[in-house]
N, C-alpha and C positions, 0 to 999 in steps of 0.2 A: 118664532122659528125652531126654537127648544121645544116648544109643547105640541109642537105640529108632527116634529120629528118620532117625538114620546109614544103622542097618539098612534101614530101608524104603524111603532114598533110593537103597540099592545096589539093593536089592531091584527098585527102578522103573528103575533104569538098567542097571544090566547083564546081568540075568535076564528082562527082558522083550522083546518083538518088538527089534529092533536100532534102537539111537537115531542121533543123528546126533551126529557127534564134540563139536561145540557144546557139549551137554547135557554130556556126560563133561566136557568140560575148565572148565567154570564149576565141576563136581562137587570135580576135585581142587584147583583153585585155593581154592575155598570151602575144603574141610577143612584146607590150607595155614594159611589164614587165622583159621580158626575152634578149631585145636588147636595145631599145631607154633609159631605164633609167639607165641601166650600162653606155653605152657608154657618155651619159649627166653626169652620175655621175663623171667618169673620167674625162671630162673636168673641169669640177666645180671645181674637188680637186685639181686639175694640176694647176691650175689658181690663184686660192685663197686661199688655205693651203700649200701653197710650204714653207716651213722651218718654217712655224707656229706650234707649238707643241699642238694645240688645242684637241687631244684625239681623234678624228675624221677620219678614217683611208675607204680611199677609198674602198678598197679589202673587206673590211667586209660589205659596202651597196651593192655594187654590187654584192656579194654572195646573199646579202638576196634578191636584184630584182630577181636574177636570180633564186631562188627558187621558188619564187612566180609565175613568169612566167610558169616555169617547172609544178608546181602544176596547175596551170590555163590552161594548155596546158595539161595537165593529165586528166583534167575534161572534157577537149572538145575530147578529143577522148572516153571516156568512154560514152559520149552522142550520138557519134557515134554510138559503140558499142551496147548501148541500143537500138537505131535504128531499128539495123540491124534486131535485135532478137525480134523486136516488145513489146519490154518493157517499159511501160510510166514513166516518169519523169519531176520533176519539177523544175527548179533553183530558187535557192532563198541567199539572200546575209545574211549569221551571221553578227551581231553586222555592217549592211549597207554596209559592205567594202570585207568582206572576200565569196568567193562562195561555195555554196553546193547545191551537186544534190540529189535530193530525189527521189527514186523509190519506186512502190507500189510492192508487191510479189501478190503471185495467188489469195491470201485470202483476199485481198484488204486491206492489215496492210501496213505503211507503213516503211521502210527502209531507213538508210542516208549511 
């Protein structure tokens, strides 16, 4: 299911009309968090924490990374939807790391 969703996102971002770079940036950030970090986390935990009771759990780390990745991929899809509906949006990062999309409604007020 993940592969089908990723192929759909790639098609929506790269093979349709020109998308803004914010949507593509969120896609690549989300893919990094969703796939690369959990795989490397599993390898690191298996190699260095085997038999050591450190309280660190690879499953917890993988779930956290996958959750952040899914959040970024969802924001990327929201950017594509906003572009399709001709809604202006702006990408910003709360606390320097958490991506947030800000859109303007019909009256010019900002809503998150």
